[in-house]
C-alpha positions in Angstrom: -98.9 105.7 -46.6 -98.7 102.3 -48.3 -101.6 101.0 -50.3 -101.8 98.0 -47.9 -102.2 100.3 -44.9 -104.8 102.4 -46.8 -106.8 99.2 -47.3 -106.7 98.5 -43.6 -108.0 102.0 -42.8 -110.7 101.6 -45.5 -111.9 98.3 -44.0 -111.9 99.9 -40.5 -114.1 102.7 -41.7 -116.5 100.4 -43.5 -117.0 98.2 -40.4 -117.5 101.3 -38.3 -120.6 102.1 -40.3 -122.4 98.9 -39.2 -124.8 99.8 -36.4 -125.7 97.6 -33.4 -129.0 97.4 -31.6 -128.8 98.4 -28.0 -132.5 98.6 -27.0 -136.1 98.4 -28.3 -139.5 99.4 -26.9 -143.0 98.4 -27.7 -145.8 100.9 -27.7 -148.8 100.4 -25.4 -150.9 98.8 -28.1 -147.8 96.9 -29.5 -148.3 98.5 -33.0 -145.2 100.6 -32.9 -141.6 99.5 -32.3 -138.9 102.0 -31.4 -135.3 100.7 -31.8 -132.2 102.2 -30.3 -129.0 101.8 -32.2 -125.3 102.8 -31.7 -122.7 103.3 -34.5 -119.1 104.4 -34.5 -118.4 107.9 -35.8 -114.7 108.0 -36.8 -114.7 111.7 -37.4 -116.2 112.5 -34.0 -114.1 109.9 -32.2 -117.1 108.5 -30.3 -120.3 106.5 -30.8 -123.5 108.0 -32.2 -126.8 106.8 -30.8 -130.0 107.1 -32.8 -133.6 105.7 -32.9 -135.8 104.4 -35.7 -139.4 103.3 -35.6 -141.5 100.6 -37.3 -145.3 100.1 -37.5 -146.7 96.5 -37.0 -150.1 95.1 -38.0 -152.1 92.7 -35.8 -150.0 89.8 -37.2 -146.8 91.6 -36.0 -145.6 92.1 -39.6 -143.9 95.4 -40.4 -146.2 97.5 -42.6 -144.3 100.8 -42.4 -140.7 102.0 -41.7 -140.9 105.5 -40.3 -138.1 107.0 -42.3 -134.7 108.3 -41.2 -133.2 107.7 -37.8 -133.1 110.5 -35.1 -129.9 111.3 -33.3 -130.3 110.9 -29.5 -126.6 111.1 -28.5 -127.2 113.8 -25.9 -130.0 111.9 -24.2 -128.7 110.2 -21.1 -132.0 108.6 -20.2 -135.5 108.5 -21.5 -138.8 106.9 -20.4 -142.3 106.9 -21.8 -145.2 107.2 -19.3 -147.5 104.2 -18.8 -150.4 105.6 -20.9 -147.9 107.2 -23.4 -149.1 110.7 -22.4 -145.6 111.9 -21.7 -141.9 111.2 -22.5 -139.3 112.2 -20.0 -135.7 112.8 -21.1 -132.5 113.6 -19.1 -130.5 115.5 -21.6 -126.8 116.6 -21.3 -125.4 119.6 -23.3 -122.5 122.0 -23.1 -123.1 125.7 -22.6 -121.2 128.6 -24.2 -118.4 128.2 -21.7 -118.2 124.5 -22.5 -119.6 123.6 -19.1 -121.7 120.5 -18.7 -125.4 121.1 -18.2 -128.2 118.6 -17.5 -131.9 119.2 -18.2 -135.1 117.3 -17.4 -137.5 117.5 -20.3 -141.0 116.3 -20.4 -142.6 116.0 -23.8 -146.4 115.8 -24.3 -147.1 114.5 -27.7 -146.1 117.3 -30.1 -144.8 119.9 -27.7 -142.2 120.4 -24.9 -144.3 120.6 -21.7 -141.5 121.1 -19.2 -137.7 121.9 -19.4 -135.9 122.1 -16.1 -132.3 123.1 -15.6 -131.2 120.5 -13.0 -127.8 122.3 -12.4 -129.6 125.5 -11.5 -131.7 123.8 -8.9 -128.5 122.8 -7.0 -130.3 120.0 -5.3 -127.9 117.2 -6.3 -124.9 116.5 -8.6 -124.9 114.7 -11.9 -127.8 112.3 -12.8 -126.6 108.7 -13.0 -127.1 107.1 -16.4 -124.8 104.1 -16.1 -125.9 100.5 -16.2 -125.3 99.9 -12.4 -127.2 102.8 -10.8 -129.0 104.6 -13.6 -132.8 104.7 -13.9 -135.7 106.9 -15.0 -139.2 105.7 -14.1 -142.7 107.0 -14.2 -145.4 106.5 -11.5 -148.5 104.6 -12.8 -150.6 107.8 -12.5 -148.0 109.7 -14.6 -147.7 112.4 -12.0 -144.1 111.9 -11.0 -140.8 110.5 -12.1 -137.9 109.1 -10.1 -134.2 109.0 -10.9 -130.8 108.6 -9.1 -128.1 111.3 -8.9 -124.9 112.2 -7.1 -125.5 113.5 -3.6 -124.8 117.2 -3.3 -121.3 117.7 -1.9 -121.1 119.9 1.2 -119.1 123.1 0.7 -115.6 123.1 2.1 -113.0 125.8 2.8 -109.5 126.1 4.3 -109.1 126.7 8.0 -107.7 130.1 7.3 -109.6 132.2 4.8 -110.6 135.8 4.6 -114.3 136.3 4.2 -116.5 139.3 3.1 -117.9 141.3 6.0 -121.4 140.1 7.0 -124.3 142.5 6.5 -127.9 142.3 7.7 -128.9 141.2 4.2 -126.4 138.3 4.1 -128.1 135.0 3.3 -125.8 132.2 4.2 -127.7 129.0 3.6 -124.8 126.6 4.3 -121.8 126.7 6.6 -118.7 125.4 4.8 -116.8 122.6 6.4 -113.4 123.6 7.6 -110.3 121.8 6.2 -112.2 119.3 4.1 -111.5 120.7 0.6 -108.9 118.0 -0.1 -110.4 115.0 1.6 -110.2 111.8 -0.5 -113.6 110.4 -1.4 -114.0 106.8 -2.5 -115.8 106.1 -5.7 -117.1 103.0 -7.4 -114.1 102.4 -9.7 -113.8 101.7 -13.4 -116.4 103.5 -15.6 -117.9 104.9 -12.4 -115.2 107.3 -11.4 -116.6 110.4 -9.7 -119.6 108.5 -8.4 -119.3 108.6 -4.7 -122.7 108.7 -3.0 -126.1 108.4 -4.7 -129.5 109.8 -3.8 -133.0 109.1 -5.0 -134.9 112.1 -6.5 -138.6 112.3 -7.1 -140.0 115.1 -9.4 -143.7 116.0 -9.3 -144.3 116.9 -13.0 -147.2 119.4 -12.8 -145.6 121.6 -10.0 -142.0 121.0 -11.1 -141.2 120.2 -7.5 -138.3 118.0 -6.5 -137.7 115.9 -3.4 -134.4 114.2 -2.5 -135.5 111.2 -0.5 -134.1 110.4 2.9 -134.7 107.4 5.0 -131.9 105.1 3.8 -128.9 104.2 6.0 -125.8 106.4 5.5 -123.8 103.4 4.3 -126.3 102.5 1.5 -125.8 103.7 -2.1 -129.1 103.3 -4.0 -129.7 102.7 -7.7 -132.0 100.9 -10.2 -135.0 102.5 -8.5 -138.7 102.4 -9.7 -142.1 103.2 -8.3 -144.3 100.5 -6.8 -147.6 100.0 -8.5 -149.5 102.2 -6.1 -147.0 105.0 -6.4 -146.7 105.3 -2.6 -143.2 103.7 -2.5 -140.1 103.1 -4.5 -138.2 99.8 -4.9 -134.6 99.6 -5.8 -131.1 98.2 -5.1 -128.6 99.6 -2.6 -125.0 98.7 -2.3 -123.1 98.8 1.0 -120.3 101.3 1.2 -118.6 99.7 4.2 -115.9 98.7 4.8 -115.0 100.4 1.5 -116.3 100.9 -2.0 -114.9 98.4 -4.5 -115.4 98.3 -8.3 -118.9 97.5 -9.4 -118.5 97.2 -13.1 -118.2 93.5 -14.1 -118.4 92.6 -10.3 -121.6 91.0 -9.2 -120.2 90.0 -5.8 -120.7 93.3 -4.0 -123.0 93.2 -0.9 -126.3 94.9 -1.4 -130.0 95.0 -0.6 -133.3 95.0 -2.4 -135.4 97.6 -0.5 -138.7 99.5 -0.6 -138.9 103.0 0.7 -142.2 104.8 1.5 -142.9 108.2 0.0 -145.3 108.9 2.8 -144.4 110.9 5.9 -143.3 107.8 7.8 -140.5 107.1 5.3 -140.9 103.4 6.1 -138.0 101.3 4.9 -138.2 97.6 4.2 -135.4 95.3 3.2 -136.7 92.4 1.0 -133.4 90.5 0.4 -131.3 88.5 2.9 -128.1 89.7 4.5 -124.8 88.6 2.9 -126.2 88.6 -0.7 -125.3 90.6 -3.8 -128.5 91.6 -5.6 -129.4 93.0 -9.0 -132.3 93.9 -11.3 -135.3 94.3 -8.9 -138.5 94.1 -11.0 -142.2 94.2 -10.1 -144.7 91.9 -11.8 -148.1 93.2 -13.0 -149.4 91.7 -9.7 -146.9 93.7 -7.7 -144.6 90.8 -6.7 -140.9 91.7 -6.5 -138.4 89.5 -8.5 -134.7 89.9 -8.6 -131.3 88.2 -9.2 -129.1 87.3 -6.3 -125.9 85.5 -5.4 -123.6 85.2 -2.4 -121.6 88.4 -1.8 -118.2 86.9 -2.0 -116.0 84.7 -4.2 -115.4 85.3 -8.0 -116.3 88.7 -9.4 -119.0 87.2 -11.6 -120.8 83.9 -11.2 -124.3 82.4 -11.5 -127.4 84.0 -10.0 -130.6 82.7 -8.5 -133.9 84.2 -9.8 -136.0 84.8 -6.6 -139.2 86.4 -5.5 -140.7 87.3 -2.1 -139.9 89.3 1.0 -137.4 88.0 3.5 -139.2 89.9 6.3 -142.4 87.9 5.8 -141.2 84.4 4.7 -138.3 82.6 3.1 -137.7 83.6 -0.5 -139.0 81.5 -3.3 -136.2 80.4 -5.7 -137.6 80.4 -9.2 -134.4 79.4 -10.9 -131.5 78.0 -8.8 -127.8 77.8 -9.4 -126.5 75.1 -11.7 -123.2 73.3 -10.9 -122.7 71.9 -14.4 -125.8 71.4 -16.5 -129.5 70.7 -16.3 -132.2 70.4 -18.9 -135.0 72.8 -19.8 -138.6 71.6 -20.3 -137.9 71.4 -24.0 -134.9 69.2 -23.5 -132.1 71.7 -24.0 -128.9 72.1 -21.9 -129.0 74.9 -19.3 -126.0 76.0 -17.2 -127.5 78.7 -15.0 -128.2 82.4 -15.1 -125.2 84.6 -15.8 -126.8 87.7 -17.1 -126.2 90.9 -15.0 -129.7 92.3 -15.5 -133.2 91.5 -16.6 -135.2 93.4 -19.3 -136.9 96.5 -17.8 -140.2 94.9 -18.8 -139.8 91.1 -18.6 -143.2 89.7 -17.5 -146.1 88.1 -19.3 -149.4 89.9 -19.3 -150.7 87.9 -16.4 -147.5 88.2 -14.4 -147.0 84.4 -14.2 -144.0 84.1 -16.5 -140.6 85.9 -17.0 -138.7 86.3 -20.2 -135.0 86.9 -20.1 -131.6 86.1 -21.7 -128.3 84.8 -20.4 -125.0 83.6 -21.7 -124.8 79.8 -22.2 -121.3 78.6 -23.2 -120.9 80.0 -26.7 -124.2 81.8 -27.2 -126.7 84.1 -25.5 -129.9 82.2 -25.1 -133.4 83.4 -24.2 -135.9 81.7 -21.9 -139.4 81.8 -20.6 -139.8 80.8 -17.0 -143.0 79.9 -15.1 -142.8 81.7 -11.8 -145.0 79.2 -10.0 -143.5 75.9 -11.3 -140.0 77.0 -12.2 -140.5 75.3 -15.6 -138.2 76.7 -18.3 -138.4 76.7 -22.1 -135.7 77.9 -24.5 -137.3 80.4 -27.0 -134.1 81.6 -28.7 -134.3 82.4 -32.4 -133.1 79.4 -34.3 -133.1 80.6 -37.9 -129.3 80.6 -37.8 -126.6 80.0 -35.2 -126.0 83.0 -33.0 -127.2 84.8 -29.9 -130.7 86.0 -28.9 -131.1 88.9 -26.4 -134.6 89.8 -25.1 -135.0 93.6 -25.1 -138.7 94.2 -24.2 -141.8 92.3 -23.3 -145.2 93.9 -23.3 -148.8 92.6 -23.6 -147.4 89.1 -24.4 -145.3 90.4 -27.3 -141.5 90.0 -27.2 -138.8 92.0 -28.9 -135.3 90.4 -29.2 -132.1 91.1 -31.1 -130.2 88.3 -32.9 -126.7 88.4 -34.1 -123.6 86.3 -34.8 -120.0 86.7 -35.5 -120.9 86.9 -39.2 -124.1 88.9 -39.0 -124.8 92.1 -37.2 -127.8 92.8 -35.0 -131.3 92.2 -36.4 -134.5 92.8 -34.4 -137.2 90.2 -34.2 -140.7 90.1 -32.7 -142.9 87.3 -31.5 -146.1 86.7 -29.6 -145.6 84.7 -26.4 -147.5 81.4 -26.7 -149.9 80.2 -24.0 -148.4 78.5 -20.9 -147.1 75.1 -21.9 -146.7 75.9 -25.5 -143.7 78.3 -25.4 -141.6 76.1 -27.6 -143.9 76.9 -30.5 -142.9 80.6 -30.5 -142.6 82.1 -34.0 -140.1 84.9 -34.6 -140.5 87.5 -37.4 -138.0 90.1 -38.5 -138.6 93.8 -37.8 -135.4 95.3 -39.1 -133.5 94.2 -42.2 -130.1 92.7 -41.7 -127.3 95.4 -42.1 -125.0 94.8 -45.1 -121.5 93.5 -44.4 -118.6 92.7 -46.7 -119.2 89.5 -48.7 -116.1 87.9 -47.1 -117.6 88.1 -43.6 -120.9 86.8 -44.8 -119.1 83.7 -46.3 -117.1 83.1 -43.1 -117.8 80.1 -40.9 -118.2 79.8 -37.1 -117.3 76.5 -35.4 -117.8 75.6 -31.7 -114.9 73.6 -30.2 -115.6 71.5 -27.1 -112.2 70.8 -25.6 -111.0 68.6 -22.7 -107.8 67.8 -20.9 -108.2 64.0 -21.0 -105.2 63.0 -18.9 -105.5 65.3 -15.9 -106.9 64.9 -12.4 -108.6 68.3 -12.3 -112.2 68.3 -11.1 -113.1 70.4 -14.2 -111.5 69.2 -17.4 -113.6 70.6 -20.2 -114.0 74.1 -21.7 -114.9 75.6 -25.1 -113.7 77.9 -27.8 -115.3 79.7 -30.8 -113.4 79.5 -34.1 -114.2 82.1 -36.8 -112.6 81.4 -40.2 -112.7 83.5 -43.4 -113.3 81.7 -46.6 -110.2 80.2 -48.0 -109.3 79.9 -51.7 -106.6 77.8 -53.2 -105.8 75.8 -50.0 -103.8 78.6 -48.5 -103.0 78.4 -44.8 -104.5 81.1 -42.6 -102.8 83.1 -39.8 -104.5 82.6 -36.4 -105.4 85.2 -33.8 -105.7 83.6 -30.4 -108.0 85.8 -28.3 -108.7 84.9 -24.6 -111.3 87.1 -22.9 -110.9 89.3 -19.9 -112.6 89.0 -16.6 -111.6 86.4 -16.0 -115.2 85.4 -15.1 -116.8 86.3 -18.4 -117.2 84.6 -21.7 -117.2 85.0 -25.5 -120.4 84.4 -27.3 -121.3 84.0 -31.0 -122.5 87.6 -31.2 -121.5 90.3 -33.6 -118.1 91.9 -32.8 -116.7 94.9 -34.7 -113.1 93.9 -33.9 -113.6 90.2 -34.8 -115.3 91.1 -38.1 -112.4 93.6 -38.9 -109.6 91.1 -38.3 -111.6 88.4 -40.1 -111.8 90.5 -43.2 -108.1 91.2 -43.0 -107.6 87.4 -43.4 -107.1 86.2 -39.9 -108.7 83.1 -38.4 -109.9 84.0 -34.9 -110.0 81.7 -31.8 -112.1 83.0 -28.9 -111.1 80.9 -25.9 -113.6 80.3 -23.1 -111.1 78.8 -20.7 -112.1 77.1 -17.4 -113.4 79.8 -15.1 -115.5 81.3 -17.8 -119.1 82.0 -17.1 -122.1 80.4 -18.8 -120.8 76.8 -18.3 -121.9 76.1 -14.7 -120.8 77.1 -11.2 -118.2 74.4 -11.1 -116.3 76.0 -14.0 -116.4 79.4 -12.4 -115.2 78.1 -9.0 -112.4 76.1 -10.6 -110.1 79.0 -11.7 -109.3 80.8 -8.4 -106.1 79.4 -7.0 -105.2 78.3 -10.6 -104.9 81.6 -12.3 -101.9 81.7 -14.7 -101.8 78.0 -14.9 -105.1 76.3 -15.8 -106.2 79.2 -18.1 -102.9 79.3 -19.8 -102.9 75.6 -20.4 -106.5 75.9 -21.9 -105.4 78.5 -24.3 -102.4 76.4 -25.4 -104.6 73.3 -25.9 -107.2 75.3 -27.9 -104.4 76.7 -30.1 -102.9 73.3 -30.8 -106.4 71.8 -31.5 -107.3 74.6 -34.0 -104.0 74.5 -35.8 -104.3 70.7 -36.3 -108.0 70.6 -37.2 -108.1 73.6 -39.6 -104.6 73.4 -41.1 -103.5 76.8 -40.0 -100.1 78.5 -40.6 -98.0 77.6 -37.6 -95.5 80.3 -38.4 -98.2 83.0 -38.0 -99.8 82.5 -34.6 -100.7 85.7 -32.9 -102.0 86.6 -29.4 -104.4 89.4 -28.4 -106.2 90.1 -25.1 -107.2 92.8 -22.7 -107.2 93.0 -18.9 -107.1 89.3 -17.7 -106.8 88.4 -21.4 -103.7 90.7 -21.5 -102.4 88.8 -18.5 -102.9 85.5 -20.3 -101.3 86.5 -23.6 -98.3 87.8 -21.6 -98.0 84.4 -19.9 -98.5 82.5 -23.2 -95.8 84.5 -25.0 -93.4 84.0 -22.0 -94.1 80.3 -21.5 -94.2 79.4 -25.2 -91.9 82.0 -26.9 -91.3 79.8 -29.9 -95.0 79.2 -30.6 -96.4 82.7 -31.0 -95.0 85.5 -33.2 -97.0 88.6 -32.3 -98.5 89.7 -29.0 -101.0 92.5 -28.5 -101.6 93.0 -24.7 -104.1 95.7 -23.9 -104.3 97.1 -20.3 -102.8 93.8 -19.1 -102.9 92.8 -15.5 -99.3 92.0 -15.1 -97.8 94.2 -12.5 -99.7 92.9 -9.5 -97.4 94.2 -6.9 -97.9 97.8 -7.9 -101.6 97.4 -8.6 -102.5 95.9 -5.2 -102.8 99.2 -3.4 -104.4 101.2 -6.2 -106.8 98.9 -8.0 -110.6 99.1 -7.4 -110.7 95.3 -7.3 -108.2 94.7 -4.5 -110.3 91.7 -3.3 -109.3 89.8 -6.5 -105.6 90.2 -5.8 -105.8 89.7 -2.1 -108.5 87.0 -1.7 -109.2 85.0 -4.8 -106.3 84.1 -7.2 -103.3 82.0 -7.5 
């Protein structure tokens, strides 16, 4: 192996050691912060997840770091009870036969109070721990937990099969279904393969008794469930399975419902959201008012959401934050392009329940906001110590935890006290974690936002943006450029830490992340522009961004490279074919290029049949 290639491997391993924050939790009295991290393990070939803890004083300054991190890689889900009496864990392990086993553990302070083999109960299939359906929630009185799992599959057998002779002691609990052993079962597509039908499960902790809830329509697939404040009902999201299941990951246009289901004998079901909507992230305020994100259940796979509250069965919903066509202004005078986040923090309310704190992509960054539920007033409370992205992770007792990162600096956790209503712009952030070390070259690199426009065209949307990351240059040498359009296509790049971007930057590449027209975070008009123009407008945007970067930053025109995945792979294939003399290298990962063969097999057939070109 050449020394040059050995250096590439060394750099890869070094960047693999940089952890990223994926979650954080405040204790009941806000004196302890628990941080969840993920880091690549090259020897294991997978990510390792771990937690670390910090103690804060009354001024929210860190006064103690609780030592080494603890590996939680085999914890699928965990939840601390409201009074911090218990901690529930869904744990997945392999037995001696290498078969997957799932356990429900309930920890009480310093001992394991309950450990239940969920497979042995045979009440349901695997517990769902994904971002679409997964949940683990305590009742307010700490007597029960609720989660979502795969519905138990009915036994099936061939039409012709020899069976053991029946005896008086035979105990046949279930009659197998004849001839159904090979019936095709639809699932929810990419990253949700094998998830066909979900059920809600409630466990009474003291008695270790489990109930699989009924009362939902057969064509509803529930997820994101939690108890109501009185513990007598659950509230959640349910996706419609008819006429067919389509991919959910990255697709916020699937029809669904916000519902409440009574745990009492009547099993009363109430639908809170209107028909024809796609809904996400149902949350309950401290006052018990439901709040969620919604958009019309059609059109582009991802687009802007309304933030709403209410119950459609009682009165029209109240829209707290509406869709934004291009741009509006926050109360503190900053641009706002609408809500494009796919979720809300699990705890997102102020102590009095009158304000919500959340984050959303906004052009080239993730920004964080405080919204007054009654007035709809909004203030940008993002961390401004340096350019980058701010993501709210937890809100409790008017204390906020948020992670900040940029293309040149990995995740760092901050804490702030939520100011009084009307004074949100005065928020003061303080660091909780130290900033992870990165190679000096990355720390010296520069990030530039490019606002680009097709000046001489008649398109209704002419402008778009790009993010340029440049390593420090010595001696006036010209840099090679890696042009990198995102997938989606309705997503966007932000100035957030990226392992891959940091790696290529340290190898000496300038990087151009292109947020072409159709990207999210720039208003609904931009999102709606791309359908019917796929392979044309987005390709032209990448070409203009490349030419602008080469001219502005004096890049090496003989070393222009392309890289992209999914729709990004589709774009780099187009760019290399339409401009073969411009680009010298093409990396196309899982590209969407053979549309004819994919139409009948893809989990997003609606994109190929309804939306594009």
